[in-house]
mmJSON file of the N, C-alpha and C atoms, coordinates in Angstrom:
{"data_MODEL":{"atom_site":{
"group_PDB":["ATOM","ATOM","ATOM","ATOM","ATOM","ATOM","ATOM","ATOM","ATOM","ATOM","ATOM","ATOM","ATOM","ATOM","ATOM","ATOM","ATOM","ATOM","ATOM","ATOM","ATOM","ATOM","ATOM","ATOM","ATOM","ATOM","ATOM","ATOM","ATOM","ATOM","ATOM","ATOM","ATOM","ATOM","ATOM","ATOM","ATOM","ATOM","ATOM","ATOM","ATOM","ATOM","ATOM","ATOM","ATOM","ATOM","ATOM","ATOM","ATOM","ATOM","ATOM","ATOM","ATOM","ATOM","ATOM","ATOM","ATOM","ATOM","ATOM","ATOM","ATOM","ATOM","ATOM","ATOM","ATOM","ATOM","ATOM","ATOM","ATOM","ATOM","ATOM","ATOM","ATOM","ATOM","ATOM","ATOM","ATOM","ATOM","ATOM","ATOM","ATOM","ATOM","ATOM","ATOM","ATOM","ATOM","ATOM","ATOM","ATOM","ATOM","ATOM","ATOM","ATOM","ATOM","ATOM","ATOM","ATOM","ATOM","ATOM","ATOM","ATOM","ATOM","ATOM","ATOM","ATOM","ATOM","ATOM","ATOM","ATOM","ATOM","ATOM","ATOM","ATOM","ATOM","ATOM","ATOM","ATOM","ATOM","ATOM","ATOM","ATOM","ATOM","ATOM","ATOM","ATOM","ATOM","ATOM","ATOM","ATOM","ATOM","ATOM","ATOM","ATOM","ATOM","ATOM","ATOM","ATOM","ATOM","ATOM","ATOM","ATOM","ATOM","ATOM","ATOM","ATOM","ATOM","ATOM","ATOM","ATOM","ATOM","ATOM","ATOM","ATOM","ATOM","ATOM","ATOM","ATOM","ATOM","ATOM","ATOM","ATOM","ATOM","ATOM","ATOM","ATOM","ATOM","ATOM","ATOM","ATOM","ATOM","ATOM","ATOM","ATOM","ATOM","ATOM","ATOM","ATOM","ATOM","ATOM","ATOM","ATOM","ATOM","ATOM","ATOM","ATOM","ATOM"],
"id":[1,2,3,4,5,6,7,8,9,10,11,12,13,14,15,16,17,18,19,20,21,22,23,24,25,26,27,28,29,30,31,32,33,34,35,36,37,38,39,40,41,42,43,44,45,46,47,48,49,50,51,52,53,54,55,56,57,58,59,60,61,62,63,64,65,66,67,68,69,70,71,72,73,74,75,76,77,78,79,80,81,82,83,84,85,86,87,88,89,90,91,92,93,94,95,96,97,98,99,100,101,102,103,104,105,106,107,108,109,110,111,112,113,114,115,116,117,118,119,120,121,122,123,124,125,126,127,128,129,130,131,132,133,134,135,136,137,138,139,140,141,142,143,144,145,146,147,148,149,150,151,152,153,154,155,156,157,158,159,160,161,162,163,164,165,166,167,168,169,170,171,172,173,174,175,176,177,178,179,180,181,182,183,184,185,186],
"type_symbol":["N","C","C","N","C","C","N","C","C","N","C","C","N","C","C","N","C","C","N","C","C","N","C","C","N","C","C","N","C","C","N","C","C","N","C","C","N","C","C","N","C","C","N","C","C","N","C","C","N","C","C","N","C","C","N","C","C","N","C","C","N","C","C","N","C","C","N","C","C","N","C","C","N","C","C","N","C","C","N","C","C","N","C","C","N","C","C","N","C","C","N","C","C","N","C","C","N","C","C","N","C","C","N","C","C","N","C","C","N","C","C","N","C","C","N","C","C","N","C","C","N","C","C","N","C","C","N","C","C","N","C","C","N","C","C","N","C","C","N","C","C","N","C","C","N","C","C","N","C","C","N","C","C","N","C","C","N","C","C","N","C","C","N","C","C","N","C","C","N","C","C","N","C","C","N","C","C","N","C","C","N","C","C","N","C","C"],
"label_atom_id":["N","CA","C","N","CA","C","N","CA","C","N","CA","C","N","CA","C","N","CA","C","N","CA","C","N","CA","C","N","CA","C","N","CA","C","N","CA","C","N","CA","C","N","CA","C","N","CA","C","N","CA","C","N","CA","C","N","CA","C","N","CA","C","N","CA","C","N","CA","C","N","CA","C","N","CA","C","N","CA","C","N","CA","C","N","CA","C","N","CA","C","N","CA","C","N","CA","C","N","CA","C","N","CA","C","N","CA","C","N","CA","C","N","CA","C","N","CA","C","N","CA","C","N","CA","C","N","CA","C","N","CA","C","N","CA","C","N","CA","C","N","CA","C","N","CA","C","N","CA","C","N","CA","C","N","CA","C","N","CA","C","N","CA","C","N","CA","C","N","CA","C","N","CA","C","N","CA","C","N","CA","C","N","CA","C","N","CA","C","N","CA","C","N","CA","C","N","CA","C","N","CA","C","N","CA","C","N","CA","C","N","CA","C","N","CA","C"],
"label_alt_id":[null,null,null,null,null,null,null,null,null,null,null,null,null,null,null,null,null,null,null,null,null,null,null,null,null,null,null,null,null,null,null,null,null,null,null,null,null,null,null,null,null,null,null,null,null,null,null,null,null,null,null,null,null,null,null,null,null,null,null,null,null,null,null,null,null,null,null,null,null,null,null,null,null,null,null,null,null,null,null,null,null,null,null,null,null,null,null,null,null,null,null,null,null,null,null,null,null,null,null,null,null,null,null,null,null,null,null,null,null,null,null,null,null,null,null,null,null,null,null,null,null,null,null,null,null,null,null,null,null,null,null,null,null,null,null,null,null,null,null,null,null,null,null,null,null,null,null,null,null,null,null,null,null,null,null,null,null,null,null,null,null,null,null,null,null,null,null,null,null,null,null,null,null,null,null,null,null,null,null,null,null,null,null,null,null,null],
"label_comp_id":["UNK","UNK","UNK","UNK","UNK","UNK","UNK","UNK","UNK","UNK","UNK","UNK","UNK","UNK","UNK","UNK","UNK","UNK","UNK","UNK","UNK","UNK","UNK","UNK","UNK","UNK","UNK","UNK","UNK","UNK","UNK","UNK","UNK","UNK","UNK","UNK","UNK","UNK","UNK","UNK","UNK","UNK","UNK","UNK","UNK","UNK","UNK","UNK","UNK","UNK","UNK","UNK","UNK","UNK","UNK","UNK","UNK","UNK","UNK","UNK","UNK","UNK","UNK","UNK","UNK","UNK","UNK","UNK","UNK","UNK","UNK","UNK","UNK","UNK","UNK","UNK","UNK","UNK","UNK","UNK","UNK","UNK","UNK","UNK","UNK","UNK","UNK","UNK","UNK","UNK","UNK","UNK","UNK","UNK","UNK","UNK","UNK","UNK","UNK","UNK","UNK","UNK","UNK","UNK","UNK","UNK","UNK","UNK","UNK","UNK","UNK","UNK","UNK","UNK","UNK","UNK","UNK","UNK","UNK","UNK","UNK","UNK","UNK","UNK","UNK","UNK","UNK","UNK","UNK","UNK","UNK","UNK","UNK","UNK","UNK","UNK","UNK","UNK","UNK","UNK","UNK","UNK","UNK","UNK","UNK","UNK","UNK","UNK","UNK","UNK","UNK","UNK","UNK","UNK","UNK","UNK","UNK","UNK","UNK","UNK","UNK","UNK","UNK","UNK","UNK","UNK","UNK","UNK","UNK","UNK","UNK","UNK","UNK","UNK","UNK","UNK","UNK","UNK","UNK","UNK","UNK","UNK","UNK","UNK","UNK","UNK"],
"label_asym_id":["A","A","A","A","A","A","A","A","A","A","A","A","A","A","A","A","A","A","A","A","A","A","A","A","A","A","A","A","A","A","A","A","A","A","A","A","A","A","A","A","A","A","A","A","A","A","A","A","A","A","A","A","A","A","A","A","A","A","A","A","A","A","A","A","A","A","A","A","A","A","A","A","A","A","A","A","A","A","A","A","A","A","A","A","A","A","A","A","A","A","A","A","A","A","A","A","A","A","A","A","A","A","A","A","A","A","A","A","A","A","A","A","A","A","A","A","A","A","A","A","A","A","A","A","A","A","A","A","A","A","A","A","A","A","A","A","A","A","A","A","A","A","A","A","A","A","A","A","A","A","A","A","A","A","A","A","A","A","A","A","A","A","A","A","A","A","A","A","A","A","A","A","A","A","A","A","A","A","A","A","A","A","A","A","A","A"],
"label_entity_id":["1","1","1","1","1","1","1","1","1","1","1","1","1","1","1","1","1","1","1","1","1","1","1","1","1","1","1","1","1","1","1","1","1","1","1","1","1","1","1","1","1","1","1","1","1","1","1","1","1","1","1","1","1","1","1","1","1","1","1","1","1","1","1","1","1","1","1","1","1","1","1","1","1","1","1","1","1","1","1","1","1","1","1","1","1","1","1","1","1","1","1","1","1","1","1","1","1","1","1","1","1","1","1","1","1","1","1","1","1","1","1","1","1","1","1","1","1","1","1","1","1","1","1","1","1","1","1","1","1","1","1","1","1","1","1","1","1","1","1","1","1","1","1","1","1","1","1","1","1","1","1","1","1","1","1","1","1","1","1","1","1","1","1","1","1","1","1","1","1","1","1","1","1","1","1","1","1","1","1","1","1","1","1","1","1","1"],
"label_seq_id":[1,1,1,2,2,2,3,3,3,4,4,4,5,5,5,6,6,6,7,7,7,8,8,8,9,9,9,10,10,10,11,11,11,12,12,12,13,13,13,14,14,14,15,15,15,16,16,16,17,17,17,18,18,18,19,19,19,20,20,20,21,21,21,22,22,22,23,23,23,24,24,24,25,25,25,26,26,26,27,27,27,28,28,28,29,29,29,30,30,30,31,31,31,32,32,32,33,33,33,34,34,34,35,35,35,36,36,36,37,37,37,38,38,38,39,39,39,40,40,40,41,41,41,42,42,42,43,43,43,44,44,44,45,45,45,46,46,46,47,47,47,48,48,48,49,49,49,50,50,50,51,51,51,52,52,52,53,53,53,54,54,54,55,55,55,56,56,56,57,57,57,58,58,58,59,59,59,60,60,60,61,61,61,62,62,62],
"pdbx_PDB_ins_code":[null,null,null,null,null,null,null,null,null,null,null,null,null,null,null,null,null,null,null,null,null,null,null,null,null,null,null,null,null,null,null,null,null,null,null,null,null,null,null,null,null,null,null,null,null,null,null,null,null,null,null,null,null,null,null,null,null,null,null,null,null,null,null,null,null,null,null,null,null,null,null,null,null,null,null,null,null,null,null,null,null,null,null,null,null,null,null,null,null,null,null,null,null,null,null,null,null,null,null,null,null,null,null,null,null,null,null,null,null,null,null,null,null,null,null,null,null,null,null,null,null,null,null,null,null,null,null,null,null,null,null,null,null,null,null,null,null,null,null,null,null,null,null,null,null,null,null,null,null,null,null,null,null,null,null,null,null,null,null,null,null,null,null,null,null,null,null,null,null,null,null,null,null,null,null,null,null,null,null,null,null,null,null,null,null,null],
"Cartn_x":[-19.457,-18.754,-17.46,-17.251,-16.53,-15.118,-14.251,-12.879,-12.733,-10.753,-10.346,-8.96,-8.964,-9.077,-7.154,-6.984,-5.639,-4.379,-3.772,-2.841,-2.49,-2.495,-1.693,-0.159,0.642,1.235,1.571,0.757,0.524,0.603,-0.772,-1.375,-0.006,0.81,1.929,3.029,3.278,3.871,3.489,1.768,1.652,2.116,1.567,1.698,3.509,4.41,5.464,5.813,5.573,6.033,5.336,4.083,3.092,4.556,4.963,5.427,7.017,7.49,8.344,8.201,6.919,6.888,6.038,5.818,5.762,4.356,3.643,2.316,1.42,-0.018,-0.875,-0.658,0.007,0.058,0.927,1.757,3.611,3.287,2.256,2.195,1.356,0.376,0.134,0.671,1.072,1.81,3.294,3.646,5.006,4.19,2.963,2.759,1.819,1.215,0.098,-0.749,-1.228,-2.731,-3.167,-4.35,-5.704,-5.373,-5.148,-4.856,-6.411,-7.218,-8.473,-7.923,-7.593,-7.54,-6.528,-5.08,-4.424,-5.213,-6.137,-6.668,-7.227,-8.286,-9.486,-8.543,-7.375,-6.604,-6.089,-5.266,-4.784,-6.14,-7.197,-8.767,-9.071,-8.637,-9.003,-8.318,-6.632,-5.841,-5.559,-6.28,-6.527,-7.674,-9.069,-9.663,-9.306,-8.637,-8.222,-7.09,-6.786,-5.447,-4.22,-4.351,-2.496,-2.17,-0.635,-0.54,0.575,0.993,2.17,3.726,3.669,5.207,4.987,3.914,4.068,4.442,4.991,5.81,6.97,7.928,9.251,9.571,10.51,11.647,12.658,12.682,14.261,15.367,16.436,17.337,18.624,19.316,20.296,20.527,19.167,18.495,18.579,18.861,19.337,18.724],
"Cartn_y":[2.03,1.131,0.883,-0.349,-0.872,-0.327,0.326,0.712,-0.669,-0.374,-1.506,-1.657,-3.21,-4.012,-3.224,-3.452,-3.417,-4.084,-4.971,-5.909,-6.014,-7.995,-7.882,-7.78,-7.56,-6.945,-5.26,-4.993,-3.389,-2.924,-4.479,-3.807,-4.114,-4.753,-5.631,-4.714,-3.17,-2.141,-1.081,-0.952,-0.085,-0.66,-1.445,-1.755,-2.263,-2.168,-2.331,-0.218,-0.139,1.884,2.626,2.178,2.492,1.952,1.107,0.409,1.465,1.856,2.725,4.146,4.351,5.721,6.536,6.19,6.862,7.312,8.982,9.169,8.55,8.471,8.468,8.837,10.037,11.029,10.403,10.199,9.993,8.994,8.008,6.503,6.521,7.067,7.479,8.255,9.64,9.547,8.785,7.666,7.482,6.209,5.161,4.677,4.918,6.359,6.946,6.22,6.33,5.946,7.393,7.522,8.218,7.964,9.136,8.307,7.874,8.125,7.235,5.887,5.052,3.926,3.494,4.332,4.053,3.586,4.441,4.539,3.716,3.409,1.681,0.668,0.663,-0.863,-0.793,0.206,0.056,0.08,-0.001,-0.372,-1.467,-2.091,-3.541,-4.513,-3.795,-4.496,-4.875,-4.159,-3.82,-4.768,-4.702,-5.708,-6.876,-7.205,-8.914,-9.195,-8.276,-8.536,-8.657,-7.743,-7.443,-6.489,-6.215,-4.681,-4.521,-3.561,-2.674,-3.718,-4.369,-4.477,-6.118,-7.079,-7.81,-8.309,-6.891,-6.282,-5.35,-5.659,-5.113,-4.578,-3.756,-3.134,-4.118,-5.173,-5.722,-4.602,-4.853,-4.366,-4.695,-3.839,-4.224,-4.24,-3.669,-4.228,-2.882,-2.872,-1.108,-1.417],
"Cartn_z":[-13.675,-14.563,-13.443,-12.809,-11.805,-12.512,-11.065,-10.936,-10.785,-11.776,-11.769,-10.261,-10.357,-9.174,-9.364,-7.759,-7.469,-7.27,-8.004,-7.793,-6.852,-6.449,-5.042,-5.26,-5.747,-5.601,-5.726,-5.991,-5.32,-3.847,-4.243,-2.25,-1.552,-1.741,-0.933,-1.092,-2.332,-2.12,-1.067,-1.477,-0.129,0.807,1.145,2.735,3.142,2.561,2.419,2.377,1.791,1.6,3.42,3.542,5.099,5.569,5.9,6.92,7.394,5.895,5.858,6.059,6.803,6.839,6.275,4.619,4.02,4.309,3.887,4.03,2.745,3.049,1.862,1.284,0.66,0.099,-1.161,-0.41,-0.943,-1.649,-1.01,-1.75,-3.284,-2.6,-4.235,-5.13,-4.72,-5.829,-6.182,-5.406,-5.581,-6.962,-6.541,-7.122,-8.902,-8.514,-9.542,-9.138,-8.173,-7.68,-6.826,-6.446,-6.216,-4.837,-3.923,-2.517,-1.909,-2.736,-1.534,-1.6,-3.274,-3.349,-2.394,-2.353,-1.097,0.633,0.595,2.014,2.1,0.552,0.773,0.852,0.37,0.854,1.463,2.404,3.7,4.516,4.803,5.411,5.378,4.1,3.879,4.186,3.982,4.29,6.137,7.239,8.34,8.521,7.982,7.812,8.12,6.669,6.864,7.686,8.428,9.415,8.917,7.714,7.414,8.215,8.578,9.311,8.251,7.847,7.581,7.891,9.406,9.532,8.843,8.711,8.184,6.449,6.086,4.803,4.92,5.872,6.14,4.895,4.478,3.579,3.772,2.513,2.297,2.378,3.049,3.581,2.616,2.368,1.33,-0.357,-0.694,-1.848,-2.958,-3.995,-4.437,-5.479],
"occupancy":[1.0,1.0,1.0,1.0,1.0,1.0,1.0,1.0,1.0,1.0,1.0,1.0,1.0,1.0,1.0,1.0,1.0,1.0,1.0,1.0,1.0,1.0,1.0,1.0,1.0,1.0,1.0,1.0,1.0,1.0,1.0,1.0,1.0,1.0,1.0,1.0,1.0,1.0,1.0,1.0,1.0,1.0,1.0,1.0,1.0,1.0,1.0,1.0,1.0,1.0,1.0,1.0,1.0,1.0,1.0,1.0,1.0,1.0,1.0,1.0,1.0,1.0,1.0,1.0,1.0,1.0,1.0,1.0,1.0,1.0,1.0,1.0,1.0,1.0,1.0,1.0,1.0,1.0,1.0,1.0,1.0,1.0,1.0,1.0,1.0,1.0,1.0,1.0,1.0,1.0,1.0,1.0,1.0,1.0,1.0,1.0,1.0,1.0,1.0,1.0,1.0,1.0,1.0,1.0,1.0,1.0,1.0,1.0,1.0,1.0,1.0,1.0,1.0,1.0,1.0,1.0,1.0,1.0,1.0,1.0,1.0,1.0,1.0,1.0,1.0,1.0,1.0,1.0,1.0,1.0,1.0,1.0,1.0,1.0,1.0,1.0,1.0,1.0,1.0,1.0,1.0,1.0,1.0,1.0,1.0,1.0,1.0,1.0,1.0,1.0,1.0,1.0,1.0,1.0,1.0,1.0,1.0,1.0,1.0,1.0,1.0,1.0,1.0,1.0,1.0,1.0,1.0,1.0,1.0,1.0,1.0,1.0,1.0,1.0,1.0,1.0,1.0,1.0,1.0,1.0,1.0,1.0,1.0,1.0,1.0,1.0],
"B_iso_or_equiv":[0.0,0.0,0.0,0.0,0.0,0.0,0.0,0.0,0.0,0.0,0.0,0.0,0.0,0.0,0.0,0.0,0.0,0.0,0.0,0.0,0.0,0.0,0.0,0.0,0.0,0.0,0.0,0.0,0.0,0.0,0.0,0.0,0.0,0.0,0.0,0.0,0.0,0.0,0.0,0.0,0.0,0.0,0.0,0.0,0.0,0.0,0.0,0.0,0.0,0.0,0.0,0.0,0.0,0.0,0.0,0.0,0.0,0.0,0.0,0.0,0.0,0.0,0.0,0.0,0.0,0.0,0.0,0.0,0.0,0.0,0.0,0.0,0.0,0.0,0.0,0.0,0.0,0.0,0.0,0.0,0.0,0.0,0.0,0.0,0.0,0.0,0.0,0.0,0.0,0.0,0.0,0.0,0.0,0.0,0.0,0.0,0.0,0.0,0.0,0.0,0.0,0.0,0.0,0.0,0.0,0.0,0.0,0.0,0.0,0.0,0.0,0.0,0.0,0.0,0.0,0.0,0.0,0.0,0.0,0.0,0.0,0.0,0.0,0.0,0.0,0.0,0.0,0.0,0.0,0.0,0.0,0.0,0.0,0.0,0.0,0.0,0.0,0.0,0.0,0.0,0.0,0.0,0.0,0.0,0.0,0.0,0.0,0.0,0.0,0.0,0.0,0.0,0.0,0.0,0.0,0.0,0.0,0.0,0.0,0.0,0.0,0.0,0.0,0.0,0.0,0.0,0.0,0.0,0.0,0.0,0.0,0.0,0.0,0.0,0.0,0.0,0.0,0.0,0.0,0.0,0.0,0.0,0.0,0.0,0.0,0.0],
"pdbx_formal_charge":[null,null,null,null,null,null,null,null,null,null,null,null,null,null,null,null,null,null,null,null,null,null,null,null,null,null,null,null,null,null,null,null,null,null,null,null,null,null,null,null,null,null,null,null,null,null,null,null,null,null,null,null,null,null,null,null,null,null,null,null,null,null,null,null,null,null,null,null,null,null,null,null,null,null,null,null,null,null,null,null,null,null,null,null,null,null,null,null,null,null,null,null,null,null,null,null,null,null,null,null,null,null,null,null,null,null,null,null,null,null,null,null,null,null,null,null,null,null,null,null,null,null,null,null,null,null,null,null,null,null,null,null,null,null,null,null,null,null,null,null,null,null,null,null,null,null,null,null,null,null,null,null,null,null,null,null,null,null,null,null,null,null,null,null,null,null,null,null,null,null,null,null,null,null,null,null,null,null,null,null,null,null,null,null,null,null],
"auth_seq_id":[1,1,1,2,2,2,3,3,3,4,4,4,5,5,5,6,6,6,7,7,7,8,8,8,9,9,9,10,10,10,11,11,11,12,12,12,13,13,13,14,14,14,15,15,15,16,16,16,17,17,17,18,18,18,19,19,19,20,20,20,21,21,21,22,22,22,23,23,23,24,24,24,25,25,25,26,26,26,27,27,27,28,28,28,29,29,29,30,30,30,31,31,31,32,32,32,33,33,33,34,34,34,35,35,35,36,36,36,37,37,37,38,38,38,39,39,39,40,40,40,41,41,41,42,42,42,43,43,43,44,44,44,45,45,45,46,46,46,47,47,47,48,48,48,49,49,49,50,50,50,51,51,51,52,52,52,53,53,53,54,54,54,55,55,55,56,56,56,57,57,57,58,58,58,59,59,59,60,60,60,61,61,61,62,62,62],
"auth_comp_id":["UNK","UNK","UNK","UNK","UNK","UNK","UNK","UNK","UNK","UNK","UNK","UNK","UNK","UNK","UNK","UNK","UNK","UNK","UNK","UNK","UNK","UNK","UNK","UNK","UNK","UNK","UNK","UNK","UNK","UNK","UNK","UNK","UNK","UNK","UNK","UNK","UNK","UNK","UNK","UNK","UNK","UNK","UNK","UNK","UNK","UNK","UNK","UNK","UNK","UNK","UNK","UNK","UNK","UNK","UNK","UNK","UNK","UNK","UNK","UNK","UNK","UNK","UNK","UNK","UNK","UNK","UNK","UNK","UNK","UNK","UNK","UNK","UNK","UNK","UNK","UNK","UNK","UNK","UNK","UNK","UNK","UNK","UNK","UNK","UNK","UNK","UNK","UNK","UNK","UNK","UNK","UNK","UNK","UNK","UNK","UNK","UNK","UNK","UNK","UNK","UNK","UNK","UNK","UNK","UNK","UNK","UNK","UNK","UNK","UNK","UNK","UNK","UNK","UNK","UNK","UNK","UNK","UNK","UNK","UNK","UNK","UNK","UNK","UNK","UNK","UNK","UNK","UNK","UNK","UNK","UNK","UNK","UNK","UNK","UNK","UNK","UNK","UNK","UNK","UNK","UNK","UNK","UNK","UNK","UNK","UNK","UNK","UNK","UNK","UNK","UNK","UNK","UNK","UNK","UNK","UNK","UNK","UNK","UNK","UNK","UNK","UNK","UNK","UNK","UNK","UNK","UNK","UNK","UNK","UNK","UNK","UNK","UNK","UNK","UNK","UNK","UNK","UNK","UNK","UNK","UNK","UNK","UNK","UNK","UNK","UNK"],
"auth_asym_id":["A","A","A","A","A","A","A","A","A","A","A","A","A","A","A","A","A","A","A","A","A","A","A","A","A","A","A","A","A","A","A","A","A","A","A","A","A","A","A","A","A","A","A","A","A","A","A","A","A","A","A","A","A","A","A","A","A","A","A","A","A","A","A","A","A","A","A","A","A","A","A","A","A","A","A","A","A","A","A","A","A","A","A","A","A","A","A","A","A","A","A","A","A","A","A","A","A","A","A","A","A","A","A","A","A","A","A","A","A","A","A","A","A","A","A","A","A","A","A","A","A","A","A","A","A","A","A","A","A","A","A","A","A","A","A","A","A","A","A","A","A","A","A","A","A","A","A","A","A","A","A","A","A","A","A","A","A","A","A","A","A","A","A","A","A","A","A","A","A","A","A","A","A","A","A","A","A","A","A","A","A","A","A","A","A","A"],
"auth_atom_id":["N","CA","C","N","CA","C","N","CA","C","N","CA","C","N","CA","C","N","CA","C","N","CA","C","N","CA","C","N","CA","C","N","CA","C","N","CA","C","N","CA","C","N","CA","C","N","CA","C","N","CA","C","N","CA","C","N","CA","C","N","CA","C","N","CA","C","N","CA","C","N","CA","C","N","CA","C","N","CA","C","N","CA","C","N","CA","C","N","CA","C","N","CA","C","N","CA","C","N","CA","C","N","CA","C","N","CA","C","N","CA","C","N","CA","C","N","CA","C","N","CA","C","N","CA","C","N","CA","C","N","CA","C","N","CA","C","N","CA","C","N","CA","C","N","CA","C","N","CA","C","N","CA","C","N","CA","C","N","CA","C","N","CA","C","N","CA","C","N","CA","C","N","CA","C","N","CA","C","N","CA","C","N","CA","C","N","CA","C","N","CA","C","N","CA","C","N","CA","C","N","CA","C","N","CA","C","N","CA","C","N","CA","C","N","CA","C"],
"pdbx_PDB_model_num":[1,1,1,1,1,1,1,1,1,1,1,1,1,1,1,1,1,1,1,1,1,1,1,1,1,1,1,1,1,1,1,1,1,1,1,1,1,1,1,1,1,1,1,1,1,1,1,1,1,1,1,1,1,1,1,1,1,1,1,1,1,1,1,1,1,1,1,1,1,1,1,1,1,1,1,1,1,1,1,1,1,1,1,1,1,1,1,1,1,1,1,1,1,1,1,1,1,1,1,1,1,1,1,1,1,1,1,1,1,1,1,1,1,1,1,1,1,1,1,1,1,1,1,1,1,1,1,1,1,1,1,1,1,1,1,1,1,1,1,1,1,1,1,1,1,1,1,1,1,1,1,1,1,1,1,1,1,1,1,1,1,1,1,1,1,1,1,1,1,1,1,1,1,1,1,1,1,1,1,1,1,1,1,1,1,1]
}}}
């Protein structure tokens, strides 16, 4: 059975948190994902040329 896809919103959130300095385990815990999903998503984003710095943490939002 194929795994459920990670939504683009979730991918952006993973990249934003990684840019903010969160570890893969922290991101997985915060987003209720497996750590392997976070790692695989970051690897795929890197292969596509996306960097966490392209998704900065919004300042002043609460």
